[in-house]
N, C-alpha and C positions, 0 to 999 in steps of 0.2 A: 504494500500500500504506500509506503514512504517513497520507494523508487518511482512508482507511477505518479506520485505527487511532485517529483522533481528533486528529491533529496538524494544525494549520492550515498552509496553504502558506507563510505568512510564517515561522512557527516552523520549518518544515522546512528552509528555505534558510539559516536562522541557525545550525543545528546542524552539528556536525562529523559525518562518517560514523559514528564510534563512538557519539556521543550519539544519532544517529538510530536506530541499531540498538537501543540500550538503551531508548529511548522507545517504539519499536514493540513490543519484547518486554514492556515494563512494561504498556503498555495492553492487550496481548493477555492477559497474566496476570490483570490486573484484570477484564477482561471474562469470562474463564473462571471466576474466583472468584465473580463476581456471579451468573453462570448456575448454578454449582454450589450456591451458597447459596440461591438462589431455589427451585431444584428440591428441595433438602433441606428447607427450611422449609415447602414446599407439602405434603410428606409427613409432617411432624412431628405427633405427637399433641398435644404441648404446646410452644407457641412461647415461647422465652425473651423476657424483657423487653428492649425496645429499648435501654435504658440499659446493659445488660450487654454488648451487642454493639457499642456505639459506642466510639470511641477515647477513651482515658483523658485525652487532652490537652484534651478539651472540658469536662471538669469544672472548675468554678470560674469559667467565663465567664458574665458577666451581659450584659444588653442593652447597657449603656454600653461595656463592653470590646469587644463585637462591632462596635458602630457605629464606635468609634474605629479599630479594626483595618481595617474596610472603607474608611473615609475615607482612611486612610494608604495603603492599597493602591491606591485609585483615583488619589490624588495622585501616587504613584510612577509609575503607568502613564502619566498625563498628561505628567509630566516626561520620561519616556523617549520618548514620541511627539514632543514638541517638539524634543528633541535630534536626532531622525532627520530632521526637516524642514529 
């Protein structure tokens, strides 16, 4: 059930039962929201601009900020993987 919800097997075994339940419920709700939104937009006479539908957190990000954030995320993941070995 967790894998079908999009949780990798490694992530699954690292979560507590409570967090597993929350993750499964969250991914289910996300998938239902995506399906609902897709169906609604498919029937809409006028589609709203994408910018109005995106998270407000994304405003103000430029290419350099995004690159720095991704590099930081990848270096953090590498460090975590090294600790596990």
